Residue, then its C-alpha position, 0 to 999 in steps of 0.5 A: m412687184n415682188a417684195r423680195k426684189d430690190p428697185r436698185v437692181d431694176a435700175y442697174i438692169a435699166a442702165s446696162a447696155p441693151f445686149a446686157r438687159p435680157i441676160l440679167t433679167h433672165l438670171r434674175t428670173l431664174a434666181h427667184q424661180a430656184c428659190p422663192q425666198i431669195e432676196e436682192t441686193l447690191k454689194w460692191s455695186f452690182p446685183h447679188f441674190v442672197h438667202h442665209g448668205i450670198v447665193c450667187s451675183m451677176a454684173s454687166f459691163s461694156k461688152h459682156c455680163a458675168l455670173g458668179f457663185w460664192h460657194q466653192g463647191v458650186s463655183k467649181a462645177a459652174a467653172k467646169g460646166s460652163v460652155k465658155s472659158n472662164d475668162a471673166m469674173g465669175q464662173c461662166g466666162r464672157i456672157t454676151c448673149r443668152e446662148d452663152l449661158p448654160p441650160d436653164s436646168v443646169l443654172l437652177g441646179w447651181i442655184r438651188e445647190a448654193v441655197r441648200l449649202n447656205e441653209a445648211g450653214v456649210p461655209a463658203r470657203p474651207t477654213r484655212k488652218p493657221k500656220a504652226p509657229l516657227p521655232l526661235p533660231a538659236d543665234l536670233a534667241a542669243l542676240l535678243k537676249q543681249h538686246p532686252v528692249a528688242k526682246v520684249a518688242w519681239d515677244r509683243l509682235p503679232p505671229g505673222q510679223r515674227r513669221e516674216y522675220l524668221e522667214w527672211i532669216a532662213e532664206a539667207k543663202r550666205e552666213e554673212t547674209r544671215q548675220k546681217r539679216l539677224a542684226t537688222t532683225v534685232e535693230w528694227v524690232g527694238e525700234g517697233k518696226s515690222l519687216h516691210w515698215k519701209y513700204k507701209d506708206c507706199 
């Protein structure tokens, strides 16, 4: 038994539907063929192959299997190059037999590219740039100045919660609505509430 293989993956394959077992076994073989150093684990209750991070994953369901890649560049290539439409988890659509899979040479290429990206330390997803803070409107600033408790609470709010209030105020189409939202903002902020406090426990 390959020391890099996880017995939980053996159990997962054995417990899968008969149609799924040869598909999963084949994908497992290809993963180890593409990268002899690759290791197996279970994440979110289904098999993953890892080498300096997640390379790919496979899963079985009652009527189909799925293959997924972690790196955005590989996942896009897999979705585009798949012979089936992407109507299931992963990028290769609903896999019901080995014939639904792309050719082995293509699969090996995707796996090796994912391994290469992991070894190079390339992030799986591009880092999102934080949104620039919105300026404090003059009318809200004036109201907060009149309510010191709310002003202190406002300054302590996380940037995301401040943005929610500011966008909510800016979305008002009528001046009357804006004034009501300004008053509500000062009231709720002074009470230590976020904009969506009513729904926190829903």
